[in-house]
N, C-alpha and C positions, 0 to 999 in steps of 0.2 A: 545429450549434461540431462540430470535432475533437475526438475526448476524445485526451487524451495519456495517449502512454503508459509508467511510469514502468519502469527496466532492476533490475533486484535485483543487486547484489553476492552476487555464490557465496559462499556460507557455509563459508570456510573449517573444511576437518576435522581434531579435535584432535586432538593427540597419540595415538598409539598406545599403549595401558596396556600395562603390560609384566609382560607372569605371571610372570615370579620374582617381584614384590613383592605381585604378587595370590598366588603360592601361600603366598609367608612369612606374610603378613598372615591368611589361610585359617586355617596350620597356627598360627600365634598367639591363637587362635581358640580350633581343638583344646585350643590347652593353658587357655587362661579359662576356660571360660568353665564346664565342668565341675569347675575349682581351685575355683569366687568365685562360681559363678553367674552371670546373666543380670544383677541391678543389680549386681553386684559389683563388675563385667567393664565396664570406661572403655575409650572409644575411645582414651582416649591413654596404659591402658596396653597395649595390645592396638599400637598405632602403637610401642614403647618397644620389648616384645616382638619383634616384625614388625625392628625395628631400617628404621624407615624414620616418614618424617612424620604428624600425626594429616590434611591436605592431604589426602595418599596415599592413604590408608586412606579420606577419601569420597573419592579419584575413581574409588576400586573399589568402594566399597559405598553409601549415600547417607546408611543410619543405622543405627543396632546391629540391629534386627528386623531388617534387611536382610544384614549381614553373620552375623547366628545361624540363618538360614532355609539360606544357602547354606557356612556350616558342618558343618551336620548331613546337608548338601544331600551335601560335597565326603566327608565319612564314610562315610555311606554306601557309594558308592559308588569308596571307598577298599577297601573288605572284598569288595561285594557291583556291580563293573565291569557294567557291562547288559551285554556282550557275554557274562555268565555266562547270561543269557537269553532267549539265542538257540538254536534246538531243530536240533541233530543231526541229520536225520533216518536216516543212518545208524552212528549212536550209538549202545550200550547205555539206555534209558531209567531204570537204576537209578546208572548215572558223575554221566548231566542230573545228577537230585537231590538227587547225596550232594555235589556241586561246590556246590549253593544251601544247600544245608541247609549244610554244613561256613565258608562266607561270612555267611551268616547268625546262626549263633551266638559266629560268633571272635566279630560288631559287635555282639552283640547283652550280650557278657559281657565285652567289653572293657572296662576303670578308666572310659574317657571314655559311657559307652551307663552303666553302670553307675551312674558319679556323674550326669550329668543323667537318668538318672530318679528321682534323692532328693530335687534341685532343684523339678526339677515337682510332685510329692510336698509338696513339702515349702510349696511356691508359695501367695500366699495368694487368693481366691477373687478379686479383683478382679483378677489377674495370670490371667487362665484363655488371654487370648489366648496366651499364648507357649506355652499347651499347644495349642492348632492348631494355630498354629506350626507346631514341630513335626510335630503327625500328620502334616502338612501333608508336609510338609521330605523324611518319613522314613519313616514307617510305612505312610505311604496311596502313596510310591510307588511304595515294597518290593512291597505287593498288590498292584499293578496290574501289575509288569512281570510279577511270577509267575503271574497271572493270565490273562495272553498264552500265556504259554509254556502251563502248562496249554491252555486252548486248543487252542494251534498242534498239540497229542501230540497231544489227543479229534481232531482233524482230520488230525491222520496217521496216528489207529487205532491207536497205541501207551495212547491213556487213555482209559475209560468213565466220561464225572462228570455225571450229571446238572446239580449244583450246584455249577458253579467257584469265586462266593466262597467260599462254607462252607469245600467242599474247600481251599481257598489258608489262609485263615485257622487249619486246624484240620491242618494242618500245620506252620502256624510257635509254634499255640501248642503240639501234639505236642513240637517242636525244644528250646523253653526247656523245657518239664518241668519235673521235681524241683531242678536244677542251676539253672540262673535265675534260681529263685526263692529259692535258696537264699543266692545270692549276694547280692541287694537286702537281703535281711534282716543281711547280717554274718557268716552263722557258717557260711559253709562254707571249706572249705579247699582251699590249689590246689587245680585242675582238674588231671586227671590224662591223660595225654592219648590212653593207651588206654583211660577212662572214658568222654573224651566220643567217641571214634573206636566202641566198643560202641553209644555211644547215638546218636549222628547213622545208623547202620548200621539198628541198632533201628525206628529213626522210620521211612529210605526202607520198609523191607523190611512194615513196616503198613502207611505208607499204598499204596503197592505189592499188599498182597491186598486191596483197599479198593476199589483204582480203575484196576485192570493192563486193559486187555482181558482178556476167557477168550476 
């Protein structure tokens, strides 16, 4: 018996996503999630804030968790774009570390980040999945990018680090310092640019005293 072959019609490509609408939705999420929390932010509210339909929101982001993850990722890349972690073999290591330090400190001390941290700290145990999503989309990705940067600098002979993950964690913890803790507690005066600059430079200096190649 001859086997019949069924011809399949080519699947038509869907309409391309509008990058401007995607950006508007992400911007709406950046404003609403820190202000109203995850539970208090509806997809209807995001659509209204972005000036698009709810169907458009779902066409770009399958659900609210996906949108939350992308909002966190977009906020991180806004302050720490991927190219800030690219090694410049001819550039001074202290300048490269200072650029990363400025981006990271600006990120963690922004109003959106402080609000999100408070929201995650106040959530119930039943909502711990949200904390995991936040960690994977934000802090973990930044740590991994910085670890890759440090390994590249070790290979270039600029740094001497035996435990890269520990050194990366130390750098970011030093950067947060007392200033970030005061902001989280709500007992900080507006940050003075001179104070912030002195703090960042001192942190980079301490890090290099520990890990610069001799």
